C-alpha positions as CSV (number, residue, x, y, z in Angstrom):
1,M,-113.5,76.7,116.6
2,A,-112.9,73.4,114.9
3,H,-110.1,72.1,117.2
4,I,-112.4,72.2,120.2
5,H,-115.3,69.7,120.4
6,L,-117.9,71.0,122.7
7,R,-121.1,69.2,123.6
8,R,-123.9,70.8,125.5
9,T,-124.5,68.4,128.4
10,L,-126.6,70.3,130.8
11,R,-128.9,73.3,130.6
12,Y,-129.9,75.4,133.5
13,T,-133.5,76.2,132.6
14,T,-134.8,74.6,135.9
15,H,-132.5,76.8,137.9
16,Y,-133.3,80.2,136.7
17,S,-134.9,82.6,139.1
18,S,-137.1,85.4,137.8
19,T,-134.2,87.9,137.9
20,M,-131.5,85.6,136.4
21,Q,-130.5,86.0,132.8
22,K,-130.9,82.9,130.7
23,T,-127.8,83.8,128.8
24,D,-125.9,82.2,131.7
25,G,-126.6,79.1,129.7
26,P,-125.1,75.7,130.0
27,I,-121.6,74.7,131.2
28,L,-119.8,73.1,128.2
29,I,-117.9,69.8,128.6
30,P,-114.9,69.5,126.2
31,D,-113.6,66.3,124.6
32,E,-111.5,64.6,127.3
33,S,-108.4,64.2,125.2
34,I,-108.4,67.9,124.3
35,L,-108.9,69.0,127.8
36,H,-106.1,66.7,129.0
37,A,-103.7,68.1,126.4
38,S,-104.6,71.7,127.3
39,K,-104.0,71.1,131.0
40,E,-100.7,69.4,130.2
41,L,-99.6,72.5,128.3
42,V,-100.6,74.9,131.1
43,Y,-99.0,72.6,133.8
44,A,-95.8,72.6,131.8
45,Y,-95.8,76.4,131.6
46,L,-96.5,76.7,135.4
47,T,-93.8,74.3,136.4
48,A,-91.1,75.1,133.8
49,P,-92.2,78.3,132.0
50,N,-91.0,78.8,128.4
51,L,-92.8,81.7,126.8
52,E,-91.7,80.7,123.3
53,A,-92.8,77.1,123.6
54,H,-96.0,77.6,125.6
55,V,-97.4,81.0,124.7
56,A,-98.7,82.4,121.4
57,H,-96.6,85.3,120.0
58,D,-99.7,87.6,120.1
59,A,-101.0,86.4,123.5
60,V,-102.7,88.9,125.7
61,W,-102.1,88.9,129.5
62,H,-104.5,90.8,131.8
63,V,-102.8,91.2,135.2
64,S,-103.9,93.0,138.4
65,H,-103.4,96.8,138.6
66,P,-100.9,98.3,138.2
67,V,-99.7,95.9,135.5
68,N,-103.0,95.6,133.6
69,Q,-103.0,94.6,129.9
70,L,-100.0,93.2,128.2
71,Q,-99.9,92.4,124.4
72,G,-97.5,89.9,123.0
73,R,-94.7,87.7,124.4
74,E,-92.2,90.5,124.6
75,S,-94.4,92.7,126.8
76,I,-95.4,89.7,128.9
77,A,-91.8,88.9,129.5
78,T,-90.5,92.4,130.2
79,Q,-93.4,93.7,132.2
80,W,-94.5,90.7,134.2
81,V,-92.5,87.5,134.0
82,T,-89.0,89.1,134.4
83,P,-90.0,91.6,137.1
84,L,-91.7,88.9,139.1
85,N,-88.6,86.6,139.0
86,K,-86.3,89.5,139.8
87,A,-88.5,90.6,142.7
88,L,-88.9,87.2,144.4
89,R,-85.5,85.5,144.5
90,G,-85.7,81.7,144.2
91,L,-89.3,82.1,143.0
92,G,-91.4,79.1,143.6
93,R,-95.0,78.3,142.9
94,R,-97.5,76.5,145.2
95,I,-100.5,75.1,143.3
96,D,-103.5,74.4,145.4
97,I,-106.2,74.3,142.8
98,F,-105.6,73.2,139.2
99,M,-108.7,72.5,137.0
100,G,-110.0,73.0,133.5
101,G,-113.0,73.2,131.3
102,A,-114.5,74.8,128.2
103,F,-116.3,78.1,127.7
104,D,-118.1,79.4,124.6
105,G,-117.4,83.1,125.1
106,R,-121.1,84.0,125.2
107,F,-120.7,87.3,127.1
108,C,-117.5,89.1,125.9
109,G,-115.5,86.5,124.0
110,G,-113.0,84.0,125.4
111,E,-114.1,80.9,123.6
112,G,-111.8,77.9,124.2
113,I,-110.4,75.6,126.8
114,W,-109.6,77.4,130.1
115,V,-107.3,76.2,132.9
116,A,-107.8,77.8,136.3
117,V,-105.2,77.8,139.0
118,H,-105.0,79.2,142.6
119,G,-102.1,79.2,145.0
120,Y,-99.1,81.2,146.1
121,Y,-95.8,82.4,144.7
122,V,-93.0,82.3,147.3
123,G,-89.6,83.9,147.3
124,E,-87.3,86.5,149.0
125,F,-88.5,90.0,148.2
126,V,-85.2,91.5,146.9
127,A,-86.2,93.8,144.0
128,P,-89.0,96.3,143.5
129,L,-92.5,95.0,142.5
130,F,-95.6,97.0,141.7
131,G,-93.5,100.1,142.7
132,L,-93.0,98.7,146.2
133,E,-89.5,98.7,147.7
134,P,-88.0,95.3,148.7
135,T,-87.6,94.1,152.3
136,S,-85.5,91.0,151.7
137,Q,-88.1,89.0,153.7
138,T,-89.8,85.8,152.4
139,L,-93.1,86.6,150.8
140,Y,-96.1,84.4,150.1
141,L,-97.9,86.1,147.2
142,R,-101.4,84.8,146.7
143,Y,-102.4,84.5,143.0
144,G,-105.4,83.4,140.9
145,E,-104.8,82.6,137.2
146,F,-107.0,81.6,134.2
147,Y,-105.3,80.5,131.0
148,R,-107.1,80.1,127.7
149,V,-105.6,77.6,125.3
150,V,-106.2,77.9,121.5
151,G,-104.4,75.9,118.8
152,G,-102.1,74.2,121.3
153,Q,-100.7,77.4,122.8
154,I,-101.7,79.8,125.6
155,A,-103.5,82.7,123.9
156,E,-104.7,84.6,127.0
157,A,-104.2,84.9,130.7
158,R,-106.1,86.6,133.5
159,I,-104.0,87.0,136.6
160,L,-105.1,88.5,140.0
161,I,-102.6,89.0,142.7
162,D,-103.5,89.9,146.3
163,V,-101.5,93.1,146.3
164,V,-103.2,94.3,149.5
165,D,-101.9,91.2,151.3
166,L,-98.4,91.8,149.9
167,C,-98.5,95.3,151.5
168,R,-99.7,93.8,154.8
169,Q,-96.8,91.4,154.8
170,I,-94.2,94.1,154.2
171,K,-95.8,96.2,157.0
172,R,-97.0,98.9,154.5
173,P,-100.8,98.4,154.9
174,I,-103.0,100.2,152.4
175,L,-106.4,99.2,153.8
176,P,-107.8,99.0,157.3
177,P,-107.4,95.6,158.9
178,S,-109.7,92.9,157.4
179,S,-113.1,92.4,159.1
180,G,-112.6,88.7,158.7
181,L,-109.5,86.7,159.5
182,E,-106.2,87.7,158.0
183,L,-104.4,84.5,157.3
184,W,-102.4,82.4,154.9
185,V,-105.3,81.1,152.7
186,P,-105.1,77.3,152.6
187,G,-105.9,75.0,149.7
188,P,-108.9,72.6,149.7
189,A,-109.5,70.9,153.1
190,D,-109.6,67.5,151.3
191,H,-106.3,68.2,149.6
192,G,-107.9,67.2,146.3
193,G,-107.7,70.5,144.3
194,C,-105.1,69.5,141.7
195,L,-107.2,67.6,139.1
196,L,-104.6,65.8,137.0
197,S,-106.8,62.9,135.9
198,P,-110.3,62.8,134.3
199,Q,-113.2,63.6,136.5
200,P,-116.6,61.8,136.5
201,L,-119.1,63.7,134.3
202,A,-121.9,63.2,136.8
203,R,-119.8,64.8,139.5
204,T,-119.1,67.8,137.3
205,L,-122.7,68.3,136.5
206,S,-123.8,68.0,140.1
207,S,-121.3,70.7,141.1
208,V,-122.6,73.0,138.4
209,T,-126.2,72.5,139.5
210,R,-125.4,73.4,143.1
211,V,-123.3,76.5,142.4
212,Q,-125.6,77.8,139.7
213,A,-128.6,77.4,142.2
214,M,-126.6,79.4,144.8
215,I,-125.8,82.2,142.4
216,A,-129.5,82.4,141.3
217,A,-130.5,82.7,145.0
218,L,-128.2,85.7,145.4
219,M,-130.5,87.6,143.2
220,R,-133.4,87.0,145.5
221,F,-132.1,89.6,148.0
222,D,-135.0,91.9,149.1
223,G,-132.7,94.8,149.8
224,V,-133.2,94.4,153.6
225,N,-132.9,90.9,155.0
226,L,-129.8,88.8,153.9
227,D,-131.7,85.6,154.8
228,T,-134.0,86.2,151.8
229,M,-131.2,84.8,149.7
230,G,-131.5,81.4,151.4
231,M,-127.7,80.8,151.5
232,H,-128.1,78.1,154.2
233,E,-129.8,75.9,151.6
234,H,-126.6,75.8,149.5
235,W,-123.6,76.1,151.8
236,S,-122.2,73.6,154.3
237,P,-122.8,74.6,158.0
238,T,-119.0,74.8,158.3
239,M,-118.4,76.5,154.9
240,M,-115.2,78.6,154.5
241,W,-115.1,81.7,152.4
242,Y,-111.5,82.9,151.6
243,G,-111.7,86.5,150.5
244,P,-108.8,88.9,149.6
245,C,-106.9,90.8,152.2
246,G,-109.0,93.8,153.2
247,I,-112.1,91.6,153.5
248,G,-110.6,88.4,155.0
249,T,-111.7,84.9,155.6
250,A,-115.1,83.9,157.1
251,R,-116.5,80.6,158.4
252,T,-120.2,79.7,158.3
253,V,-123.0,81.6,156.4
254,A,-123.3,84.0,159.4
255,G,-119.6,84.8,159.1
256,F,-119.9,85.2,155.3
257,Q,-122.8,87.6,155.8
258,T,-121.0,89.6,158.5
259,H,-117.6,90.0,156.9
260,H,-118.6,90.2,153.2
261,Q,-122.2,90.3,152.1
262,R,-123.5,93.0,154.5
263,P,-120.8,95.6,153.9
264,F,-120.7,94.8,150.2
265,L,-124.4,95.2,149.6
266,H,-124.4,98.3,151.7
267,A,-121.8,99.8,149.4
268,F,-123.0,98.4,146.1
269,P,-126.8,97.8,146.5
270,D,-127.4,97.8,142.7
271,R,-124.7,95.3,141.9
272,K,-125.1,93.2,138.8
273,G,-123.0,90.1,138.0
274,G,-122.7,87.5,135.3
275,S,-120.4,89.1,132.7
276,H,-118.0,86.1,132.7
277,R,-114.8,85.9,130.7
278,A,-114.8,82.2,131.7
279,R,-116.9,79.9,133.7
280,I,-115.8,76.3,133.9
281,A,-116.4,73.1,135.9
282,E,-114.5,69.9,136.6
283,G,-115.3,67.3,139.2
284,H,-116.0,68.9,142.6
285,Y,-114.9,72.3,141.4
286,L,-116.3,75.3,139.5
287,A,-114.4,78.5,138.7
288,S,-115.3,81.8,137.2
289,T,-113.7,85.1,136.3
290,G,-114.9,88.4,134.7
291,W,-113.2,91.7,133.9
292,P,-115.4,93.2,135.1
293,S,-117.5,90.4,136.7
294,V,-119.6,92.8,138.7
295,T,-120.8,96.3,137.9
296,A,-122.4,98.6,140.4
297,T,-122.6,102.2,141.8
298,H,-120.5,103.0,144.9
299,S,-123.4,104.2,147.0
300,G,-122.2,103.5,150.6
301,E,-119.0,103.3,152.6
302,Y,-116.7,100.4,151.7
303,L,-113.3,99.5,153.2
304,G,-113.0,102.9,154.7
305,V,-113.9,104.9,151.6
306,S,-117.1,107.0,151.7
307,A,-119.7,106.8,149.0
308,T,-118.7,108.5,145.7
309,N,-121.7,107.5,143.6
310,A,-119.2,106.5,141.0
311,P,-119.9,103.6,138.6
312,I,-117.5,100.8,139.2
313,G,-116.5,97.4,137.7
314,M,-114.8,94.6,139.7
315,R,-112.3,92.2,138.4
316,V,-113.2,89.0,140.3
317,M,-112.1,85.3,140.4
318,D,-114.0,82.5,142.2
319,W,-113.3,78.9,142.9
320,W,-115.9,76.7,144.6
321,R,-115.5,73.2,146.0
322,V,-118.7,71.2,146.2
323,S,-119.3,68.1,148.2
324,E,-122.2,65.6,147.6
325,H,-124.8,68.1,148.8
326,T,-123.4,71.5,149.6
327,I,-120.7,74.1,148.8
328,E,-117.9,73.6,151.2
329,E,-115.3,76.2,150.3
330,N,-115.0,79.4,148.1
331,W,-111.8,81.1,147.2
332,V,-112.3,84.7,146.0
333,L,-109.9,87.3,144.6
334,I,-110.8,90.9,143.8
335,D,-108.5,93.5,142.2
336,L,-109.0,95.9,145.1
337,P,-106.4,98.5,143.9
338,H,-108.2,98.7,140.6
339,L,-111.6,99.0,142.3
340,M,-110.4,101.7,144.6
341,L,-109.0,103.8,141.7
342,Q,-112.6,104.0,140.4
343,M,-113.6,105.3,143.8
344,G,-110.9,108.0,143.8
345,V,-108.3,106.2,145.9
346,D,-104.8,105.2,144.8
347,L,-104.0,102.4,147.2
348,L,-100.5,101.8,146.1
349,S,-99.6,105.4,146.6
350,R,-100.3,104.8,150.3
351,A,-97.6,102.1,150.5
352,R,-95.0,104.3,148.6
353,R,-95.2,107.2,151.1
């Protein structure tokens, strides 16, 4: 793609474990001026959206279930943008993480500049959304969004909404209470998540090295002892893991193991990851998404659903904040309604009863 100048600045050959695929490859660092222009475009769309000005006519939006894939500006407007604005009166957007980078589409396409955003929509719930009846209460709707910029327009979006938390807020729970804390997920503890100016290259590469090493270590699990992954080597002693509602928030590696890793690996022992639609890094942050990002077999009970032995794929988004030496925070979204459909459970039907 001639309009994007990518230069390979760091390879990960020194960080591969024996089970890690070398196709994970390098993080790509785009030309600074092109990255800045792409981030300006996306920021303009986020703060004063204009589909005709900001979005390509044949753009593709991939949104959480039950919206799923939308093709073209008209479908994006009628099936996502307009219903969201009608549902949440006075719709506002809180942006807690805003970052960008380049990806070469080495797994399943997606070459270009990507901008990744995490935060909350806020508004009064006054019209139906996802088939859920309004309650007139103020809602904070957690979102994660990845936008791909091609030729000066947004060509693609991947959007995950914490629908389970929406149902919790309107008192129509669709999953058992989270094992971890159920709370309003904060932005970065250092309040530095909106990257509006250029970041030092050395800082970006250091963040990549740390997160990539942690991901490689995940594959060292011996099937029995979680400590064989050596997570304490990579995470801060006071690390925070902000999972979706249904799983919850955890503090420290021990909390992460208790509330996420142990039940997850019990349910999906053969999980395989790495099919990224985008993986980007900038400054202290690295972000990744895949649709699916993880594939597995549902071999054990998970979130109240007994094993089905069904093959599943998980739509996942991650943001990591890295300090000088360790990973401090990790924001995670999973399309749980889509996952549960593959396990034979229609979560949203529970809220509509």
